[in-house]
N, C-alpha and C positions, 0 to 999 in steps of 0.2 A: 532261272537267269543266275548267274553266279555274282557272288558279292566281292567287290574288288576288297584286297587287302588293305591294312593299314600299313603307315611306312614301317613300323615295326615288323610285322608279317612279311612285308616285302624283304627287308633287310636281314629277315634270318633266313629267308629264302634265295636271297639272289645268287650265292654261287651255284646252287642247285639249279636255279632257272639257266644260268649262262652255260652251265654243264648239259641242260636237256634232261634233267634226272627228277621233273616233277610231273605228278600226274596231269592230264588235261584238264581238269576243272582247277587244280592250282595255278597252271599256266595262265588261264583265262583269268584268273583272279589278278594275277602279278600284270597280264597285259593292261587289264581295266584302270589298275591303278597308275602304271606307269604312263597310260594316256593322260591322267588328271594331274598328277601330281611333279612339278618340275624339279623340286630337291631330289626324288627317288629317280627320276629320268636321267638326269645329271650323273647322279652315282652308276645307275646303269651302264649308261655311255661310256664314262670312266674305267671302270670294270672291263667292259669289252674290248675296249680299246687296248687295256693292258694285256688282255690275253691273248688279243690278235697280235699285237707287238711281239710277246716272249713266242710265239708259234712260228711268226714270219722270222724271227732272228735265232731259232734253235739252231746249232749247227749239228748236222748228222756225223755221229761218230762211228767209225768202222768199228763193228766186233769182232774180235780174234775167231778165226774159223774154229778154234777147237775150243771155245769157251763153255760150251754146253757139256763137253766131255771132262772138262776140268772141273767145273762144278758139281757134277753128278760125282766125281771121284772123290772132291772134299766131303762131299754130304755122305758119302759111304763110310768113309773114314771116321767121321764126327761121332 
């Protein structure tokens, strides 16, 4: 059975946890800690809500059709 992480270990991994970039073992350890630690659980919920808000409010900006060609040309001349 995976041992839960300490608060510091969770805080050190929180962004990777939110981005789903941890190993299954690390995810299990963070999950176990978040179940028992109100402080870390509150921080996790805050961070998750910030990410959700940003994602929901990002405006799509149309990219010019010729952008790739212009970038390629600039890189070749550099």
